[in-house]
N, C-alpha and C positions, 0 to 999 in steps of 0.2 A: 085426200088430196083434190081438189078438182081437178079435172082433167086437164081442162083449158088453161088452167094458171099453174101450172107444173112448169112450164119452162119459166115463167117469171118468181117460182118461190126456189127453182136452183140458180138465179141471177142471184138473188136475195142473198144466199145461204153464202153462194162464192163472194159477193163484195163483201159482207159482214165480213167476213176471214180476211179477204186482201185487206180492207183501212185497220183493220186489228191488225196486222201486219205492221201495215204501212206504217202504225206506232210502232212498233216494236212490241207488241203484246203478246203475253200467251193469252191462254183461254181461261186462266186463270185469272190475269192481272184484270182483265174485262169483268166475269162474272165476281170477284173483288168491289168490283166498282159499285155492277149493276148486284149485289149482295144476293146474287143467285149461286147455286153448283155451276162446277165448271159443269158436268158433263149438260146443264141446259145449255152453253154456248155451242155443244157439239150437236146437240139436236139442233139446233137451230139452222146451223152451219154445212150439216149432215142432212138437212129438210127431214128428219122423223118427226118434228117436233108439230106440224099444223094443226092448230088446234084455236080455238076462240077466246079461251082466258091468254094465251100467250103475245096478240098480238101488244096489245100495253110493252110487255116489253120489248116491244120490235123499234118503240118507239121510245123509248130508256135506251136500249143502245142506241141509239141516233143522236139523239142529245149525247153523251158517254163516247161518243167520238164526235160530237160536235158537229155535225153533221145533220140539214132536214131527212128528214123520212126519205123521200121522197127521193133523195141523192143515193139510194140503196138501189134500188130499181133499177 
């Protein structure tokens, strides 16, 4: 993770968790919608995921939460 963006990544993970909970979903609910493992959602929310291959998943999460990706930032 680039140090310059660490705070943004933290905010992103917290916002995903916030909006997921706002919908009353558990991590498993969002994981099922996205067809990914529950641990993947945990990795995103805890910031242990940061890799290029996961950025597409972030856009899918925004779609699932019915939000624009920018709203997560």
